[in-house]
Phi, psi and omega in degrees: 000351178276349178276147176291147183295342177264008177305318180299333178281316187259345179221057184283148173270322180232136182235130171261125184253125175246099185220032179084189183282119186292337181268004180226076184301332181294342180268357183269152175288158175305320180296323179296314179297321177294319180296314182297322178294320180293318180296322187271354182291340176214162185273109177300137185288344175263211181243133176254129176241122184260121183238150177239123185300339183272341184226035183281351179086195184279170176299329177295322176295317182297327182301336181274353183257135177226139177211152177276319189228138172250131178249124188235125176225078182223164173303155189312311183294317177293327178296323177297317178296319179296325177299319180298316178296319181299322178295322181293330179265019171065031172297137179265347180213155180217145177234120179252114183261139179152187179212156176079015177291123181297157185300320182296316178295321180297317180299320180295321177300316179301319182293318178296316179297317179297319181299325182263003179068034177259143172274122188253117171260117186111186004283192182059041177241148171277355176103198184218160174229141173228102194288326184294328179260015175057040180255113174245082180267061187208166171240033182263000180128181180301158176301129180293160175290148179296145180189180185271355185272146166247139178241126176238123186224137174268011177231120176298318182298317178293325177303310182297319184292321180292320178297321180291319179295319183299322181299319179285341185246016176054040177255127183252161182230149172273322186215141172229128182229124174256118181257125177271173184291342183246018185289147176275315173286112187258183185296328177296319179291319180296316179300317182300319178294313185295332180300328183251005182281118183295334180283345184253125180252338180211155184229134176244130186235130165255119190240135173246327180187171183226159182262332181215116182298316182298314181295318181295314179294324179299310182291319181294317178299317180295319182292313182292337176287334182265330186200156179300139177233124177250133183236127166252112181255130179276164176081050179287333177246163184309317180295319178291325177300315180297318179294321179293320180294320178295321182285314186272339182073011182249173183280134177238116181269186175300141190292321180292330176290316176301319178302312178299320181295312179298319179299314184291333178279356177087007179267168178245134178258132174252158190255353184210164176300319179298316177295326176299318178295319180298316180295322179299320177300320183289318181294322177299333178276001176062033173287139186248170184308137176220182177282194187245021181262111186252119173273134182248114178254123187218158173250014178210131184297318183301303179302323180294320178294320176302315179298316180295321178299315181291324176301316176295322181300319182262019170066036167269167175246148176283128174279118185248150177282143175292159180304321180296314179295316180298319180296320179288326182282328191308316181296339183271000186247167175300155183304327185270006182292147181235135184236030184286284179254298171284155171263083185268108185279353182077171186290346181273357188294132175247188184300320181293324179295316179298317181301316181295317182293318183286324178298321180292314180296327181293334180266358184276126181292339181272008180240127180256338181201162184230133174244124178256119179250120182237126175254142179302131177229141179301132177084355179252125181275108181296331179291321178295321176297319179297319178296324174296322176299315181301319181288326181289324187302326183301331185240006187290308178084001178226154178304131176239119178240150183232148172229102177264102184281155183105191184224269188300319186288345182245010183299317181293323179297318181298325180292320177300315179297318178299317181295333178269008180057039174260120181301128180236138183230157183270343178230148180298325180296319180295320180293315178299317180297324178295318176295326176300327177293320177298315181296320179299320178299319178299313180295319181290333175297328176295323177292321180299326182287353182276128179228073185289152171281168180293329179245138179284184179275002180285174182303141189295133179282166176271080184292318181295321178297319179296317178295323178296319178299315181296317181298321179295319178295315181294327176300327179278006181057039174250155177236340181257121179283149173287168179300320179298317181291321179298317181289328176295322179293318177296320180297326177300332177255023173061031171273119183299135180229156175289145179294128186231127181233136183272130176249134181255001175208165182296320180296319180295324179297319182295315182297315181296319182293322179297318181291323181288323184098138185273158000281160181231167176243138175246134181221137178297140175245110184209129178290350183257359182240114184276313181251102187295321184292339181289341182244022181061041182257022181224133174224129186246157172055046173281127196261345183205174185296318181301316178299318180297316180298311186293319181292325177303307184294316179299319183294315181301314182294319184294317181295315179298327180284319182288319182228078190296336182273356183288138174281126183247118178278336183147208181229132178274144180241131174214148181289138177295135177292129186260021181287083185298328182256008180284156180260133177272119183237167179231129174236130186212184177221133172237151176250121185253145171251108029252355195275357176076210186291140180223136180270132180245145180215142177177194177294144181241197181087195187285345183264013187303315182293323182288320181288323180051051178257104184217107171264146187235148173209142177279138175281163004276159178254153162236187186295321179301310182293324179297316179295321178294324178298316177299313183299331184282346182280156177287328181290347182301328181294344182263359187273344173278197176294126190210120178051044178086352179273146177288159178295148180284163176284095183296325179299317181297318179293318178298322180298321178300314181295321178294323179293318177297320176301317178299316178301314182296320181289318189269347182238084182294352180280347182292133178241317177219149175207133173229113169262096188212117359269157165251121187264126182237132173220196184292344183259354178147198183226145179216134177276119181273322181216155181205143177228125183231132176246134183231169176201164179299140180278139179293159180300335182280003185286354181299141177058042174063030179293348181279354182262143178287333178241122182285136179290166173299123187280071184297341182294345182269006178284134183217151175247130184231147174287145180262132180301123182102359178113151181089187181208166179214159180250134172253127181209159175298146181289156171215167187305329181292353180274004189302310184294322178292326176293319178298317178300319179300311182296316180298326183270359175290155174288154178307323180293317182294322176297317181294320178299326182278314188251357181051046184201160179265013182304147180256342175206162182278132172300155185304317181295320182291319177299316178298317181296326185276343181255330174261094186248162173265112186292354180281319185248357178210167175209142171228126177252131176251144173262121183254126174245133179253139178216161178256133181226162179260125182277185184296334179271003178088006181267148181274124181233151177266129179245151177248146179217134172279122184247000178186153179217129168244149190210148167221154173232130182292136180283164181300336180288355178063006180241347179228169181214158178250134187247165170215158183209137175215139178230139176306141184303319182282001176245009174292147178082008179252013178082008185288320181297317180298315183293320177297319180293315180297325181288318181289329177291322178294321178294320178294323178294323179293332178280356179089015177284150186256337185210144174240137183220166178193163176256131177234134177301137183296340179259026176249077186295328182296313178294319180297323179294320178298313181301314180297321180293335178269001174094012177289145172274131183247123179225161173289135179283118187299335183274345182200114183291347177286350183240153169250139176266120180246132182226156178209131175287141180258000000 
């Protein structure tokens, strides 16, 4: 149970190959001939068994054959028959290679695979490669060189192209996977495997579309939490989106929403094939997340300035030497060297000068990475400079990138850099862009670490009142809320709105306007009119009662004429907002297919379509995410002191975004929302107008299923009494618990650690610790028991400390109906009822998710755990695959 469920596909011991009659090549398909050639080009470390569906023999003969993986390269109908045979010989996975398989035959293949419990990659796939075990089960080209990269591609043509490029650029792969449009094993499942694959240190993805946003985000977040993930997504524009959807057969959403999703998942998106190669070079060098301060070391001012310009263009910062470091370095450099912004060593710089400058920058705290730009100079050996870089890389500890400009004269130097696994580029812009990808990964990892709850810490909203309002509108078979209803919904979540009163006659309108005070705004109120200005249903800055009367009558008549069937409730009156120095902003909601609700922010007012300022973020939000969303908008530059106006109240603006996030989480009926404009100044924020569109929520909306990222499940927090006195809190784990979890493991007895991890480890590796604390609450859960105590610190003051004293956890199995659990309790808290309560709580949460069974492996020599399991009603059996373990199961 410790092996990943896709291990038979990616790490098989025995493979059954179905590719036609091996002694009659003329009867084989081109894919079969290509596959057989690829398999035989190197000796697979496992066992290959070649079978022919026409001469496989009797069932008795088949009973003697066993295989982990079936590889099939046959015409569709014969491939279906081969899948049946693969099922009989107990294959756990199957790969169908080929192209052009019709949808009906593909669906039949899926049914056969499901019936036999096989994971199916294909049909219409070019196959896969696993370089360490010398397996080339593909028709994508020769086996790639071994390396730390994994490539997952939804395009066979691009798979072959990338492999060809990698051969020329000394880039190696651990895994190569070509996903066709009809595959059963999808990109989410492959990412899930690669996240825990020890052979893979970084992942490169070519993506056209996805089938399930929740599964994709879950797998991508898990993978990006464990290792860098670079994504090239096709279909950035509508025409490309349509082409990608036609090609991949998957759902392709709005490009800016996809961008927000990848960013929130902690992955890095590149925009071109060239950028993908550049990023691959950096990942192959195993560079890890860093900040965005890049020091540029050059022997020519022009190339250095080009690099600096592009760094500014993509919002990087120049890493500069401190005055002290520059003063110490200056005597070691040529007389004309300059150390102001760029580290310009001048044209006289040789290998020793480069060595001194890079060594100094490497020790500078204000430098996160170093780019060396070298131009050919008479009398300077570029190969010697490259050799100095190769020697420095071993002890540098920071990303080192190189740009050796020129061609023939620097070819040998580039080879030196390639052998040292130093990313080398031909232009300064490409090198800077590659470092920008590393920096983006660092920034997106900060977004990945955010796990907000559905409700913020602000005053609790009137959720039931809001739901009742929506139900009433839907009962009337309407989907567009009136302005009055929209503002009422905003008010239920404590978003400030301008006072708005409905007038049903001209006289009533005059009285209301006089009470509110002039100037006022008049707007038609109709459940059938979505955009009021399109039917002349808006009048602003009305200054007196006569104007109100005349405009009321004119507006009613004009709207009735333009849209005669519309129901008109009257005209709303509101006082004009007098925030002369306020900024008009827009906060909204769009619903994307496949990612669901997405929060939008940008410039507002009447110019919104022209300005097209829209930053996007997936809910739920917290204050950190809200501030990042604001910062990504173009209008953010106007929110500080600007043209004589005071800075706006950023807390008030962030609160509005947090409130909108609450609305999105708690009201799955929301489809569209535009709060435009919302006026923000130094004294606060107020919503002037709002338009909200709703629809019935699907049955799957229970427990926030309408969101692509599940919120932190705060509802599972409970306080329980501790046997012997005191109390403890059980709550879902979150990333901030990492150090407390490490402390728990370090303080366990060797026996307790072995019982939990079946290992003698004394502490959790950083990657494992990260994986155990940043979890996807959709497919797994970990509950921690927190005990608080008072202690005296070094100054003699009493402080309250928190400690994790127990953890229960489950991970959903591939069948989506059962889960596997684990449990650990601190040694000094054994016998206090903690283990039972943690197990009952995790079982209750699994039951709430709709799971039917919970299971786990317990060492046969762990009597305490076995006694606990029996006491909780678990069935205990010998684990058939290993007699050292007991399999314990319980129906939920």
